[in-house]
C-alpha positions in Angstrom: 176.3 39.5 122.4 177.6 41.0 119.0 174.3 41.7 116.7 175.4 41.4 113.4 171.8 43.5 112.2 171.5 41.7 108.6 171.6 38.0 110.5 169.7 38.5 113.6 166.9 39.3 110.2 167.8 36.6 108.4 166.9 34.3 111.0 164.1 35.1 112.3 162.8 35.2 108.7 164.5 31.0 108.4 162.1 30.6 111.8 159.2 32.1 110.5 157.3 28.9 109.3 154.6 31.5 107.0 157.9 32.3 105.3 160.9 30.3 105.6 160.3 27.5 102.2 160.7 30.3 100.4 164.4 30.7 101.4 165.9 27.2 102.1 164.2 25.6 99.3 166.6 26.8 96.3 163.8 27.0 93.7 164.7 27.0 89.3 163.8 30.3 89.6 165.3 31.2 91.9 167.0 34.5 91.3 167.8 37.1 94.3 169.7 35.7 97.6 168.0 36.7 101.1 171.3 38.5 102.2 170.7 40.7 98.6 167.4 41.3 99.3 167.8 42.4 102.6 170.6 44.5 101.3 168.3 45.8 99.3 166.0 46.9 101.7 168.2 48.8 103.8 169.5 50.4 100.9 165.4 51.4 100.0 165.3 53.1 103.5 168.6 55.3 103.5 168.3 56.5 99.9 164.3 57.2 101.1 163.8 57.2 96.6 160.2 55.3 95.1 159.8 51.7 94.8 159.7 52.7 90.9 163.0 55.0 90.7 165.1 52.3 92.8 168.2 51.7 90.9 168.6 48.3 92.1 170.3 44.5 90.8 166.6 43.3 91.9 164.0 44.4 90.3 161.7 47.0 92.3 158.6 45.1 92.2 160.5 41.7 93.4 161.4 43.7 96.1 158.0 45.1 96.9 156.6 41.9 97.2 159.5 40.5 99.7 159.1 43.4 102.0 155.5 43.2 101.9 155.8 39.8 103.0 158.1 40.6 105.5 155.7 42.9 106.7 153.0 40.8 107.0 154.7 38.6 109.3 155.6 41.1 111.8 159.9 40.1 110.7 161.2 44.0 111.4 159.2 44.5 115.1 160.4 40.9 116.0 164.0 42.6 115.4 163.6 45.0 117.3 161.8 43.2 120.0 164.4 40.8 120.4 167.2 43.6 120.3 164.9 45.1 123.1 165.0 42.2 125.6 168.4 41.8 125.1 169.0 46.6 126.0 166.8 45.9 129.1 168.7 42.5 131.2 171.6 45.8 131.4 169.4 48.8 132.6 170.7 50.5 135.6 168.6 51.0 138.5 167.7 55.2 139.7 168.0 55.6 135.9 165.7 58.5 133.9 163.3 58.5 131.0 162.2 61.0 128.4 159.9 61.3 126.5 158.8 62.8 123.3 157.4 63.0 120.2 158.0 64.1 116.3 155.7 64.4 113.7 156.3 63.0 110.1 153.7 64.8 107.3 151.5 62.6 105.8 152.0 62.4 101.4 150.1 59.0 101.1 148.7 57.2 104.4 145.1 56.5 105.3 145.0 55.3 108.7 146.4 57.2 111.9 146.3 60.5 110.2 145.1 64.0 111.5 145.4 67.4 110.8 147.8 69.5 113.2 147.3 72.8 114.2 150.6 73.5 115.0 152.6 71.8 111.6 150.7 74.5 109.5 147.6 72.5 109.5 149.3 70.0 107.7 147.8 65.9 107.7 150.4 64.2 109.6 151.0 61.3 112.2 152.9 62.0 115.6 155.7 59.3 116.3 155.9 59.0 120.3 159.2 57.5 122.0 160.2 56.6 125.2 164.2 56.4 125.8 166.7 55.7 128.6 169.8 58.6 129.3 171.4 56.2 126.3 169.1 57.5 123.4 167.9 53.8 123.6 163.9 53.8 122.4 162.0 51.3 125.1 158.2 51.9 123.8 157.1 53.1 120.9 153.9 54.4 119.8 151.8 56.2 117.1 149.2 58.3 116.7 147.1 60.5 114.8 148.4 64.6 114.4 145.4 65.9 116.1 146.4 64.0 119.2 147.8 65.9 121.5 151.0 64.0 123.7 150.2 63.3 126.7 147.0 61.0 125.3 149.7 58.3 124.9 151.6 59.1 128.3 149.5 56.5 130.0 150.4 53.7 127.5 154.6 55.4 127.6 154.5 54.8 131.5 152.8 51.1 131.6 155.1 50.3 129.3 158.2 51.5 131.5 156.8 49.7 133.8 156.4 45.7 132.0 160.1 46.5 130.4 162.1 47.6 133.6 159.2 46.4 136.5 161.8 45.3 139.8 164.3 48.8 139.0 163.2 52.4 139.7 163.7 55.3 137.5 162.4 59.0 136.8 160.1 60.3 134.2 161.5 63.3 131.8 158.9 65.1 129.9 158.8 68.4 128.7 155.7 70.9 129.6 154.1 69.6 126.8 153.6 67.1 129.1 152.3 68.5 131.8 148.5 68.4 133.2 147.4 67.3 136.5 146.3 63.8 135.1 149.6 62.4 134.5 151.1 64.4 137.6 148.5 62.1 139.6 149.6 59.6 138.1 152.8 59.3 138.5 152.3 60.1 142.2 150.3 57.4 142.7 152.5 55.1 140.9 154.8 56.4 143.0 157.4 57.5 140.0 159.6 60.5 140.6 159.8 62.8 137.9 160.3 66.4 135.7 158.4 67.7 133.9 158.5 71.8 134.4 154.1 72.7 134.6 153.5 75.6 132.2 153.2 79.0 133.3 149.0 79.0 133.9 148.9 76.2 136.0 149.1 76.8 140.0 152.3 75.0 140.9 154.3 76.7 138.5 155.4 79.1 140.9 156.6 76.7 143.0 157.5 73.5 141.3 161.1 72.9 141.3 163.6 71.0 139.2 167.2 70.0 138.8 168.2 71.2 135.9 171.5 69.5 135.1 168.9 66.4 135.1 165.9 67.9 132.8 168.7 68.9 130.0 169.8 65.7 129.6 166.5 65.1 127.8 168.4 66.2 124.7 169.3 62.6 124.0 165.4 62.1 123.3 165.9 64.7 120.5 169.0 63.1 119.1 167.0 59.8 118.2 164.8 61.7 116.0 167.7 63.8 114.3 169.4 60.1 114.0 166.0 58.6 112.2 165.4 61.7 109.9 169.0 60.8 108.6 167.0 58.0 107.4 164.9 60.0 104.8 162.2 56.9 103.2 161.3 58.3 107.5 161.3 62.0 106.4 157.5 61.6 104.6 154.4 59.5 105.1 154.9 57.6 101.6 153.2 53.8 102.8 149.4 53.7 102.8 149.1 51.6 106.0 151.0 52.5 108.7 152.5 48.4 109.3 154.4 49.1 106.6 155.5 52.9 107.6 155.8 50.9 110.8 158.1 48.1 109.6 160.9 51.5 108.1 160.7 52.9 112.0 161.5 49.9 113.3 164.6 49.0 110.7 165.9 52.6 111.5 165.5 51.9 115.7 166.8 48.5 115.3 170.2 50.1 113.6 170.2 52.8 116.3 169.6 50.3 119.0 172.5 48.4 118.3 174.9 51.5 117.5 174.2 52.2 121.5 174.9 48.9 122.4 178.0 48.7 120.7 178.9 52.4 122.5 178.5 50.6 126.2 180.2 48.2 125.5 
């Protein structure tokens, strides 16, 4: 299956009963096509400029109005879920799954933010991902900057079980996720893992793992690096998380489609 991301977004919008009439019925004051609006949203994500300074044939107020409607109706989340549902059927048995997070500095956000002592004590939003060995994002979670990465570990595991319920997998994560609670959770679910313990843990002296598998964790770091190429995501300028997360889902959808195309 070949995904044309702009065509997929267009189809999702036209199938949404709440807003499809705005784009299927031509009014006398209709000035911009749906294709142009989607193209300009992609440019806005890549350029990282503010709405007011956007150089576009579409008025920035009009573009923001359309984008806000898409956000309210979860258009970009539906797009990401559609791509993920297609991809999960191609996941092989005994695959490696990686968990990690990245910090996004806050500018104007008011929810899902917190001061992080490891990030110059600044307010940030954390993006936590669960990816497979190809770097495909299977689970996406957001949390406050003052929350530890392990607080969403169990949620990622539950997502992994739901996404690939009939296949075996191994969890790989860095030392930040080493805790008795996480080890016990994985043991109770009979899920193998590679999570090196911290030096002050009792099992540190006897813990052994396959370093060749552990170094493959770089795949998830590559996804974070690719996300940062979309300048709008380098800082959180959006007041509400639902708006900012929509930009995240657009970028992840683009990355996911590229991964799918490379595997063909």
